[in-house]
N, CA, C and O atoms as CSV, one atom per row, in Angstrom:
chain,resi,resn,atom,element,x,y,z
A,1,UNK,N,N,36.564,-37.838,-287.236
A,1,UNK,CA,C,37.737,-37.548,-286.445
A,1,UNK,C,C,38.203,-38.838,-285.771
A,1,UNK,O,O,37.400,-39.554,-285.172
A,2,UNK,N,N,39.497,-39.132,-285.871
A,2,UNK,CA,C,40.036,-40.333,-285.239
A,2,UNK,C,C,40.474,-40.022,-283.813
A,2,UNK,O,O,40.731,-38.869,-283.466
A,3,UNK,N,N,40.553,-41.056,-283.003
A,3,UNK,CA,C,40.983,-40.899,-281.623
A,3,UNK,C,C,42.471,-41.221,-281.550
A,3,UNK,O,O,42.854,-42.344,-281.221
A,4,UNK,N,N,43.311,-40.227,-281.859
A,4,UNK,CA,C,44.755,-40.441,-281.882
A,4,UNK,C,C,45.300,-40.821,-280.526
A,4,UNK,O,O,46.271,-41.572,-280.436
A,5,UNK,N,N,44.684,-40.309,-279.456
A,5,UNK,CA,C,45.164,-40.585,-278.100
A,5,UNK,C,C,44.965,-42.049,-277.712
A,5,UNK,O,O,45.547,-42.503,-276.726
A,6,UNK,N,N,44.157,-42.797,-278.464
A,6,UNK,CA,C,43.956,-44.216,-278.170
A,6,UNK,C,C,45.156,-45.060,-278.605
A,6,UNK,O,O,45.280,-46.219,-278.209
A,7,UNK,N,N,46.041,-44.474,-279.422
A,7,UNK,CA,C,47.233,-45.203,-279.853
A,7,UNK,C,C,48.179,-45.370,-278.662
A,7,UNK,O,O,48.320,-44.444,-277.863
A,8,UNK,N,N,48.819,-46.509,-278.529
A,8,UNK,CA,C,49.748,-46.731,-277.409
A,8,UNK,C,C,50.859,-45.687,-277.376
A,8,UNK,O,O,51.465,-45.383,-278.404
A,9,UNK,N,N,51.120,-45.146,-276.203
A,9,UNK,CA,C,52.210,-44.198,-276.022
A,9,UNK,C,C,51.908,-42.760,-276.351
A,9,UNK,O,O,52.795,-41.917,-276.218
A,10,UNK,N,N,50.692,-42.429,-276.780
A,10,UNK,CA,C,50.343,-41.057,-277.135
A,10,UNK,C,C,49.696,-40.365,-275.932
A,10,UNK,O,O,48.738,-40.877,-275.352
A,11,UNK,N,N,50.231,-39.199,-275.567
A,11,UNK,CA,C,49.666,-38.412,-274.470
A,11,UNK,C,C,48.519,-37.593,-275.034
A,11,UNK,O,O,48.732,-36.834,-275.980
A,12,UNK,N,N,47.296,-37.713,-274.488
A,12,UNK,CA,C,46.138,-37.011,-275.056
A,12,UNK,C,C,46.193,-35.504,-274.818
A,12,UNK,O,O,46.824,-35.031,-273.873
A,13,UNK,N,N,45.523,-34.767,-275.690
A,13,UNK,CA,C,45.351,-33.325,-275.506
A,13,UNK,C,C,44.273,-33.148,-274.451
A,13,UNK,O,O,43.172,-33.677,-274.607
A,14,UNK,N,N,44.561,-32.420,-273.384
A,14,UNK,CA,C,43.652,-32.386,-272.237
A,14,UNK,C,C,42.744,-31.166,-272.184
A,14,UNK,O,O,41.799,-31.149,-271.396
A,15,UNK,N,N,42.998,-30.146,-272.996
A,15,UNK,CA,C,42.113,-28.976,-273.007
A,15,UNK,C,C,40.925,-29.228,-273.927
A,15,UNK,O,O,40.928,-30.165,-274.726
A,16,UNK,N,N,39.916,-28.383,-273.802
A,16,UNK,CA,C,38.703,-28.513,-274.608
A,16,UNK,C,C,39.020,-28.174,-276.065
A,16,UNK,O,O,39.480,-27.074,-276.372
A,17,UNK,N,N,38.771,-29.118,-276.942
A,17,UNK,CA,C,38.981,-28.906,-278.374
A,17,UNK,C,C,38.195,-29.954,-279.143
A,17,UNK,O,O,38.440,-31.152,-278.999
A,18,UNK,N,N,37.242,-29.501,-279.968
A,18,UNK,CA,C,36.381,-30.416,-280.718
A,18,UNK,C,C,36.801,-30.598,-282.169
A,18,UNK,O,O,36.190,-31.386,-282.891
A,19,UNK,N,N,37.828,-29.886,-282.608
A,19,UNK,CA,C,38.249,-29.939,-284.003
A,19,UNK,C,C,39.211,-31.079,-284.294
A,19,UNK,O,O,39.448,-31.937,-283.443
A,20,UNK,N,N,39.764,-31.083,-285.505
A,20,UNK,CA,C,40.694,-32.141,-285.906
A,20,UNK,C,C,41.984,-32.076,-285.090
A,20,UNK,O,O,42.365,-31.028,-284.568
A,21,UNK,N,N,42.637,-33.225,-285.000
A,21,UNK,CA,C,43.874,-33.316,-284.223
A,21,UNK,C,C,44.959,-33.985,-285.052
A,21,UNK,O,O,44.683,-34.610,-286.076
A,22,UNK,N,N,46.180,-33.845,-284.598
A,22,UNK,CA,C,47.322,-34.471,-285.260
A,22,UNK,C,C,48.317,-34.914,-284.193
A,22,UNK,O,O,48.143,-34.615,-283.012
A,23,UNK,N,N,49.343,-35.616,-284.604
A,23,UNK,CA,C,50.358,-36.082,-283.668
A,23,UNK,C,C,51.583,-35.177,-283.701
A,23,UNK,O,O,51.992,-34.694,-284.757
A,24,UNK,N,N,52.156,-34.960,-282.528
A,24,UNK,CA,C,53.397,-34.215,-282.354
A,24,UNK,C,C,54.363,-35.113,-281.596
A,24,UNK,O,O,54.022,-35.628,-280.531
A,25,UNK,N,N,55.557,-35.305,-282.127
A,25,UNK,CA,C,56.596,-36.046,-281.424
A,25,UNK,C,C,57.711,-35.076,-281.083
A,25,UNK,O,O,58.218,-34.363,-281.949
A,26,UNK,N,N,58.091,-35.056,-279.802
A,26,UNK,CA,C,59.180,-34.209,-279.336
A,26,UNK,C,C,60.323,-35.121,-278.895
A,26,UNK,O,O,60.147,-36.001,-278.053
A,27,UNK,N,N,61.483,-34.893,-279.476
A,27,UNK,CA,C,62.691,-35.638,-279.115
A,27,UNK,C,C,63.436,-34.821,-278.061
A,27,UNK,O,O,63.930,-33.730,-278.344
A,28,UNK,N,N,63.511,-35.363,-276.839
A,28,UNK,CA,C,64.210,-34.696,-275.739
A,28,UNK,C,C,65.615,-35.267,-275.643
A,28,UNK,O,O,65.798,-36.443,-275.330
A,29,UNK,N,N,66.596,-34.432,-275.913
A,29,UNK,CA,C,67.993,-34.866,-275.864
A,29,UNK,C,C,68.582,-34.528,-274.499
A,29,UNK,O,O,68.357,-33.432,-273.986
A,30,UNK,N,N,69.330,-35.452,-273.907
A,30,UNK,CA,C,69.922,-35.184,-272.583
A,30,UNK,C,C,70.841,-33.968,-272.586
A,30,UNK,O,O,71.490,-33.660,-273.585
A,31,UNK,N,N,70.879,-33.295,-271.460
A,31,UNK,CA,C,71.740,-32.139,-271.255
A,31,UNK,C,C,73.186,-32.613,-271.266
A,31,UNK,O,O,73.557,-33.434,-270.427
A,32,UNK,N,N,74.019,-32.126,-272.188
A,32,UNK,CA,C,75.380,-32.646,-272.316
A,32,UNK,C,C,76.289,-32.211,-271.156
A,32,UNK,O,O,76.136,-31.120,-270.607
A,33,UNK,N,N,77.204,-33.059,-270.811
A,33,UNK,CA,C,78.249,-32.750,-269.832
A,33,UNK,C,C,77.708,-32.293,-268.487
A,33,UNK,O,O,78.293,-31.409,-267.862
A,34,UNK,N,N,76.631,-32.860,-268.039
A,34,UNK,CA,C,76.067,-32.456,-266.756
A,34,UNK,C,C,76.106,-33.620,-265.777
A,34,UNK,O,O,75.666,-34.728,-266.086
A,35,UNK,N,N,76.643,-33.347,-264.588
A,35,UNK,CA,C,76.627,-34.362,-263.540
A,35,UNK,C,C,75.383,-34.217,-262.671
A,35,UNK,O,O,75.150,-35.026,-261.773
A,36,UNK,N,N,74.578,-33.174,-262.941
A,36,UNK,CA,C,73.345,-32.934,-262.197
A,36,UNK,C,C,72.202,-33.684,-262.881
A,36,UNK,O,O,72.059,-33.583,-264.100
A,37,UNK,N,N,71.381,-34.437,-262.132
A,37,UNK,CA,C,70.261,-35.150,-262.756
A,37,UNK,C,C,69.096,-34.199,-263.063
A,37,UNK,O,O,68.481,-33.645,-262.152
A,38,UNK,N,N,68.807,-34.022,-264.334
A,38,UNK,CA,C,67.700,-33.174,-264.781
A,38,UNK,C,C,66.518,-34.025,-265.214
A,38,UNK,O,O,66.693,-35.124,-265.740
A,39,UNK,N,N,65.310,-33.510,-264.990
A,39,UNK,CA,C,64.085,-34.135,-265.490
A,39,UNK,C,C,63.592,-33.315,-266.680
A,39,UNK,O,O,63.467,-32.096,-266.564
A,40,UNK,N,N,63.309,-33.947,-267.821
A,40,UNK,CA,C,62.787,-33.213,-268.977
A,40,UNK,C,C,61.296,-32.914,-268.809
A,40,UNK,O,O,60.527,-33.763,-268.358
A,41,UNK,N,N,60.905,-31.698,-269.177
A,41,UNK,CA,C,59.508,-31.256,-269.066
A,41,UNK,C,C,59.093,-30.635,-270.393
A,41,UNK,O,O,59.782,-29.756,-270.910
A,42,UNK,N,N,57.964,-31.090,-270.950
A,42,UNK,CA,C,57.391,-30.535,-272.175
A,42,UNK,C,C,56.050,-29.906,-271.820
A,42,UNK,O,O,55.259,-30.490,-271.081
A,43,UNK,N,N,55.798,-28.710,-272.351
A,43,UNK,CA,C,54.518,-28.033,-272.145
A,43,UNK,C,C,53.793,-27.898,-273.477
A,43,UNK,O,O,54.382,-27.497,-274.480
A,44,UNK,N,N,52.517,-28.236,-273.473
A,44,UNK,CA,C,51.650,-28.083,-274.640
A,44,UNK,C,C,50.555,-27.099,-274.254
A,44,UNK,O,O,49.743,-27.389,-273.376
A,45,UNK,N,N,50.525,-25.936,-274.903
A,45,UNK,CA,C,49.560,-24.882,-274.573
A,45,UNK,C,C,49.515,-24.599,-273.070
A,45,UNK,O,O,48.443,-24.405,-272.497
A,46,UNK,N,N,50.692,-24.580,-272.441
A,46,UNK,CA,C,50.799,-24.235,-271.030
A,46,UNK,C,C,50.649,-25.377,-270.044
A,46,UNK,O,O,50.880,-25.179,-268.851
A,47,UNK,N,N,50.276,-26.546,-270.490
A,47,UNK,CA,C,50.156,-27.720,-269.609
A,47,UNK,C,C,51.484,-28.457,-269.577
A,47,UNK,O,O,51.981,-28.885,-270.618
A,48,UNK,N,N,52.057,-28.609,-268.403
A,48,UNK,CA,C,53.363,-29.247,-268.280
A,48,UNK,C,C,53.246,-30.754,-268.076
A,48,UNK,O,O,52.384,-31.242,-267.345
A,49,UNK,N,N,54.148,-31.476,-268.750
A,49,UNK,CA,C,54.227,-32.922,-268.638
A,49,UNK,C,C,55.677,-33.305,-268.346
A,49,UNK,O,O,56.569,-32.980,-269.129
A,50,UNK,N,N,55.920,-33.986,-267.237
A,50,UNK,CA,C,57.239,-34.549,-266.974
A,50,UNK,C,C,57.338,-35.792,-267.851
A,50,UNK,O,O,56.509,-36.695,-267.747
A,51,UNK,N,N,58.343,-35.839,-268.706
A,51,UNK,CA,C,58.459,-36.909,-269.699
A,51,UNK,C,C,59.790,-37.635,-269.538
A,51,UNK,O,O,60.584,-37.303,-268.658
A,52,UNK,N,N,60.021,-38.607,-270.373
A,52,UNK,CA,C,61.284,-39.353,-270.362
A,52,UNK,C,C,62.201,-38.782,-271.442
A,52,UNK,O,O,61.765,-38.034,-272.317
A,53,UNK,N,N,63.462,-39.146,-271.363
A,53,UNK,CA,C,64.400,-38.792,-272.425
A,53,UNK,C,C,64.025,-39.560,-273.681
A,53,UNK,O,O,63.468,-40.655,-273.604
A,54,UNK,N,N,64.327,-38.992,-274.824
A,54,UNK,CA,C,64.012,-39.639,-276.082
A,54,UNK,C,C,62.747,-39.058,-276.688
A,54,UNK,O,O,62.386,-37.915,-276.405
A,55,UNK,N,N,62.076,-39.838,-277.518
A,55,UNK,CA,C,60.894,-39.380,-278.240
A,55,UNK,C,C,59.626,-39.555,-277.404
A,55,UNK,O,O,59.383,-40.619,-276.835
A,56,UNK,N,N,58.825,-38.493,-277.343
A,56,UNK,CA,C,57.546,-38.498,-276.630
A,56,UNK,C,C,56.496,-37.966,-277.601
A,56,UNK,O,O,56.719,-36.943,-278.249
A,57,UNK,N,N,55.346,-38.651,-277.711
A,57,UNK,CA,C,54.318,-38.268,-278.683
A,57,UNK,C,C,53.071,-37.735,-277.985
A,57,UNK,O,O,52.588,-38.314,-277.012
A,58,UNK,N,N,52.559,-36.610,-278.508
A,58,UNK,CA,C,51.373,-35.943,-277.986
A,58,UNK,C,C,50.314,-35.832,-279.077
A,58,UNK,O,O,50.634,-35.810,-280.266
A,59,UNK,N,N,49.067,-35.764,-278.668
A,59,UNK,CA,C,47.961,-35.425,-279.551
A,59,UNK,C,C,47.739,-33.922,-279.398
A,59,UNK,O,O,47.620,-33.431,-278.276
A,60,UNK,N,N,47.679,-33.178,-280.518
A,60,UNK,CA,C,47.476,-31.727,-280.465
A,60,UNK,C,C,46.438,-31.298,-281.500
A,60,UNK,O,O,46.177,-32.043,-282.445
A,61,UNK,N,N,45.838,-30.111,-281.344
A,61,UNK,CA,C,44.916,-29.605,-282.358
A,61,UNK,C,C,45.620,-29.395,-283.696
A,61,UNK,O,O,46.782,-28.990,-283.740
A,62,UNK,N,N,44.910,-29.672,-284.778
A,62,UNK,CA,C,45.460,-29.498,-286.126
A,62,UNK,C,C,44.935,-28.236,-286.795
A,62,UNK,O,O,45.442,-27.838,-287.843
A,63,UNK,N,N,43.921,-27.600,-286.203
A,63,UNK,CA,C,43.255,-26.477,-286.862
A,63,UNK,C,C,43.516,-25.122,-286.209
A,63,UNK,O,O,42.821,-24.153,-286.511
A,64,UNK,N,N,44.498,-25.039,-285.325
A,64,UNK,CA,C,44.845,-23.761,-284.699
A,64,UNK,C,C,46.297,-23.809,-284.228
A,64,UNK,O,O,46.915,-24.873,-284.186
A,65,UNK,N,N,46.831,-22.641,-283.875
A,65,UNK,CA,C,48.192,-22.573,-283.352
A,65,UNK,C,C,48.304,-23.361,-282.052
A,65,UNK,O,O,47.361,-23.407,-281.263
A,66,UNK,N,N,49.459,-23.978,-281.834
A,66,UNK,CA,C,49.740,-24.716,-280.598
A,66,UNK,C,C,51.120,-24.290,-280.116
A,66,UNK,O,O,52.098,-24.352,-280.862
A,67,UNK,N,N,51.187,-23.855,-278.858
A,67,UNK,CA,C,52.468,-23.467,-278.274
A,67,UNK,C,C,53.112,-24.681,-277.610
A,67,UNK,O,O,52.491,-25.348,-276.783
A,68,UNK,N,N,54.364,-24.960,-277.978
A,68,UNK,CA,C,55.112,-26.090,-277.427
A,68,UNK,C,C,56.393,-25.524,-276.820
A,68,UNK,O,O,57.107,-24.755,-277.464
A,69,UNK,N,N,56.677,-25.907,-275.588
A,69,UNK,CA,C,57.935,-25.503,-274.975
A,69,UNK,C,C,58.505,-26.670,-274.184
A,69,UNK,O,O,57.805,-27.632,-273.866
A,70,UNK,N,N,59.789,-26.563,-273.875
A,70,UNK,CA,C,60.460,-27.609,-273.106
A,70,UNK,C,C,61.539,-26.962,-272.253
A,70,UNK,O,O,62.099,-25.924,-272.605
A,71,UNK,N,N,61.813,-27.599,-271.129
A,71,UNK,CA,C,62.937,-27.201,-270.290
A,71,UNK,C,C,63.342,-28.387,-269.428
A,71,UNK,O,O,62.650,-29.404,-269.386
A,72,UNK,N,N,64.447,-28.248,-268.757
A,72,UNK,CA,C,64.942,-29.286,-267.866
A,72,UNK,C,C,64.902,-28.740,-266.450
A,72,UNK,O,O,65.199,-27.566,-266.227
A,73,UNK,N,N,64.535,-29.588,-265.487
A,73,UNK,CA,C,64.387,-29.144,-264.103
A,73,UNK,C,C,65.102,-30.125,-263.177
A,73,UNK,O,O,65.147,-31.328,-263.436
A,74,UNK,N,N,65.659,-29.587,-262.097
A,74,UNK,CA,C,66.302,-30.454,-261.105
A,74,UNK,C,C,66.030,-29.948,-259.696
A,74,UNK,O,O,65.871,-28.747,-259.477
A,75,UNK,N,N,65.979,-30.849,-258.767
A,75,UNK,CA,C,65.909,-30.537,-257.344
A,75,UNK,C,C,67.192,-30.976,-256.662
A,75,UNK,O,O,67.236,-31.128,-255.441
A,76,UNK,N,N,68.235,-31.178,-257.454
A,76,UNK,CA,C,69.514,-31.670,-256.959
A,76,UNK,C,C,70.226,-30.570,-256.163
A,76,UNK,O,O,70.242,-29.414,-256.585
A,77,UNK,N,N,70.802,-30.918,-255.037
A,77,UNK,CA,C,71.527,-29.943,-254.231
A,77,UNK,C,C,70.611,-29.183,-253.299
A,77,UNK,O,O,69.594,-29.710,-252.846
A,78,UNK,N,N,70.968,-27.953,-253.015
A,78,UNK,CA,C,70.246,-27.177,-252.007
A,78,UNK,C,C,69.030,-26.446,-252.533
A,78,UNK,O,O,68.215,-25.979,-251.737
A,79,UNK,N,N,68.874,-26.327,-253.835
A,79,UNK,CA,C,67.713,-25.612,-254.367
A,79,UNK,C,C,67.322,-26.137,-255.744
A,79,UNK,O,O,68.104,-26.808,-256.417
A,80,UNK,N,N,66.100,-25.816,-256.143
A,80,UNK,CA,C,65.627,-26.224,-257.461
A,80,UNK,C,C,66.239,-25.317,-258.528
A,80,UNK,O,O,66.501,-24.140,-258.280
A,81,UNK,N,N,66.463,-25.873,-259.709
A,81,UNK,CA,C,67.022,-25.100,-260.811
A,81,UNK,C,C,66.419,-25.599,-262.117
A,81,UNK,O,O,66.079,-26.775,-262.247
A,82,UNK,N,N,66.292,-24.702,-263.071
A,82,UNK,CA,C,65.765,-25.054,-264.389
A,82,UNK,C,C,66.650,-24.442,-265.463
A,82,UNK,O,O,67.266,-23.397,-265.254
A,83,UNK,N,N,66.707,-25.098,-266.604
A,83,UNK,CA,C,67.418,-24.546,-267.750
A,83,UNK,C,C,66.515,-23.503,-268.414
A,83,UNK,O,O,65.325,-23.438,-268.108
A,84,UNK,N,N,67.064,-22.691,-269.312
A,84,UNK,CA,C,66.216,-21.808,-270.109
A,84,UNK,C,C,65.240,-22.647,-270.945
A,84,UNK,O,O,65.503,-23.814,-271.238
A,85,UNK,N,N,64.127,-22.044,-271.319
A,85,UNK,CA,C,63.105,-22.730,-272.098
A,85,UNK,C,C,63.468,-22.741,-273.576
A,85,UNK,O,O,64.091,-21.808,-274.081
A,86,UNK,N,N,63.075,-23.801,-274.255
A,86,UNK,CA,C,63.082,-23.879,-275.711
A,86,UNK,C,C,61.612,-23.825,-276.116
A,86,UNK,O,O,60.788,-24.514,-275.515
A,87,UNK,N,N,61.269,-23.027,-277.114
A,87,UNK,CA,C,59.856,-22.803,-277.402
A,87,UNK,C,C,59.620,-22.611,-278.892
A,87,UNK,O,O,60.488,-22.131,-279.622
A,88,UNK,N,N,58.413,-23.001,-279.330
A,88,UNK,CA,C,58.001,-22.819,-280.719
A,88,UNK,C,C,56.470,-22.763,-280.766
A,88,UNK,O,O,55.798,-23.383,-279.941
A,89,UNK,N,N,55.925,-22.023,-281.729
A,89,UNK,CA,C,54.487,-22.019,-281.979
A,89,UNK,C,C,54.268,-22.728,-283.310
A,89,UNK,O,O,54.789,-22.313,-284.345
A,90,UNK,N,N,53.484,-23.810,-283.264
A,90,UNK,CA,C,53.180,-24.570,-284.475
A,90,UNK,C,C,51.926,-24.002,-285.123
A,90,UNK,O,O,50.903,-23.839,-284.458
A,91,UNK,N,N,51.996,-23.702,-286.405
A,91,UNK,CA,C,50.849,-23.196,-287.156
A,91,UNK,C,C,49.890,-24.347,-287.458
A,91,UNK,O,O,50.290,-25.511,-287.433
A,92,UNK,N,N,48.625,-24.026,-287.745
A,92,UNK,CA,C,47.673,-25.085,-288.100
A,92,UNK,C,C,48.161,-25.881,-289.305
A,92,UNK,O,O,48.658,-25.318,-290.281
A,93,UNK,N,N,48.011,-27.193,-289.220
A,93,UNK,CA,C,48.444,-28.077,-290.303
A,93,UNK,C,C,47.886,-29.465,-290.012
A,93,UNK,O,O,47.814,-29.848,-288.844
A,94,UNK,N,N,47.488,-30.235,-291.026
A,94,UNK,CA,C,46.895,-31.551,-290.768
A,94,UNK,C,C,47.895,-32.672,-290.523
A,94,UNK,O,O,47.523,-33.716,-289.988
A,95,UNK,N,N,49.160,-32.479,-290.903
A,95,UNK,CA,C,50.130,-33.575,-290.847
A,95,UNK,C,C,50.863,-33.652,-289.510
A,95,UNK,O,O,50.965,-32.668,-288.777
A,96,UNK,N,N,51.363,-34.836,-289.217
A,96,UNK,CA,C,52.174,-35.071,-288.030
A,96,UNK,C,C,53.446,-34.213,-288.104
A,96,UNK,O,O,53.951,-33.936,-289.191
A,97,UNK,N,N,53.956,-33.798,-286.938
A,97,UNK,CA,C,55.184,-33.003,-286.890
A,97,UNK,C,C,56.128,-33.600,-285.850
A,97,UNK,O,O,55.693,-34.170,-284.849
A,98,UNK,N,N,57.434,-33.455,-286.108
A,98,UNK,CA,C,58.457,-33.944,-285.183
A,98,UNK,C,C,59.393,-32.782,-284.854
A,98,UNK,O,O,59.882,-32.089,-285.746
A,99,UNK,N,N,59.634,-32.582,-283.554
A,99,UNK,CA,C,60.514,-31.522,-283.074
A,99,UNK,C,C,61.661,-32.122,-282.282
A,99,UNK,O,O,61.525,-33.197,-281.697
A,100,UNK,N,N,62.790,-31.429,-282.264
A,100,UNK,CA,C,63.904,-31.786,-281.401
A,100,UNK,C,C,64.147,-30.632,-280.441
A,100,UNK,O,O,64.184,-29.472,-280.850
A,101,UNK,N,N,64.313,-30.955,-279.158
A,101,UNK,CA,C,64.658,-29.957,-278.144
A,101,UNK,C,C,66.082,-30.232,-277.687
A,101,UNK,O,O,66.427,-31.361,-277.336
A,102,UNK,N,N,66.911,-29.181,-277.695
A,102,UNK,CA,C,68.302,-29.306,-277.284
A,102,UNK,C,C,68.615,-28.225,-276.263
A,102,UNK,O,O,68.062,-27.126,-276.322
A,103,UNK,N,N,69.503,-28.540,-275.326
A,103,UNK,CA,C,69.876,-27.585,-274.290
A,103,UNK,C,C,71.384,-27.548,-274.143
A,103,UNK,O,O,72.061,-28.566,-274.280
A,104,UNK,N,N,71.902,-26.360,-273.863
A,104,UNK,CA,C,73.325,-26.171,-273.595
A,104,UNK,C,C,73.427,-25.350,-272.317
A,104,UNK,O,O,72.412,-25.000,-271.716
A,105,UNK,N,N,74.627,-25.050,-271.911
A,105,UNK,CA,C,74.823,-24.239,-270.725
A,105,UNK,C,C,74.323,-22.809,-270.897
A,105,UNK,O,O,74.123,-22.105,-269.908
A,106,UNK,N,N,74.118,-22.370,-272.139
A,106,UNK,CA,C,73.692,-20.988,-272.386
A,106,UNK,C,C,72.252,-20.858,-272.884
A,106,UNK,O,O,71.793,-19.737,-273.107
A,107,UNK,N,N,71.526,-21.962,-273.065
A,107,UNK,CA,C,70.152,-21.828,-273.533
A,107,UNK,C,C,69.586,-23.103,-274.130
A,107,UNK,O,O,70.192,-24.173,-274.072
A,108,UNK,N,N,68.407,-22.948,-274.704
A,108,UNK,CA,C,67.735,-24.077,-275.310
A,108,UNK,C,C,67.215,-23.716,-276.686
A,108,UNK,O,O,67.040,-22.538,-276.996
A,109,UNK,N,N,66.965,-24.725,-277.519
A,109,UNK,CA,C,66.381,-24.508,-278.832
A,109,UNK,C,C,65.441,-25.661,-279.159
A,109,UNK,O,O,65.622,-26.788,-278.699
A,110,UNK,N,N,64.438,-25.349,-279.962
A,110,UNK,CA,C,63.471,-26.344,-280.408
A,110,UNK,C,C,63.212,-26.096,-281.885
A,110,UNK,O,O,62.918,-24.973,-282.296
A,111,UNK,N,N,63.327,-27.168,-282.687
A,111,UNK,CA,C,63.171,-26.976,-284.119
A,111,UNK,C,C,62.594,-28.225,-284.768
A,111,UNK,O,O,62.779,-29.331,-284.261
A,112,UNK,N,N,61.884,-28.051,-285.901
A,112,UNK,CA,C,61.314,-29.194,-286.630
A,112,UNK,C,C,62.417,-30.014,-287.284
A,112,UNK,O,O,63.439,-29.478,-287.712
A,113,UNK,N,N,62.192,-31.325,-287.353
A,113,UNK,CA,C,63.098,-32.229,-288.063
A,113,UNK,C,C,62.294,-33.124,-288.984
A,113,UNK,O,O,61.099,-33.333,-288.775
A,114,UNK,N,N,62.951,-33.650,-290.000
A,114,UNK,CA,C,62.293,-34.589,-290.898
A,114,UNK,C,C,61.587,-33.941,-291.952
A,114,UNK,O,O,60.980,-34.608,-292.791
């Protein structure tokens, strides 16, 4: 088993898992037409990570399902607000996967690319 998290820029998988792992890249696209500053958040199996816009790479299990979700959050103005979640369950697979997360005023979507 290789240590994928040792690669520069890869966020390690933090839950207990002794099996094979693979890389997941999530492309976070900015919320269009918004004057409110949103922070992008990606969750891997329920663990939330505040990330940057653009491509973010995670180490994930390759031998079981992995739940990936994303949303945008802001503390701008008088109260906190979040966009709807974009979510997908990745089936076990040995190869690297790339997802794109997109948000609009009516919801979010997450889908494989490449």
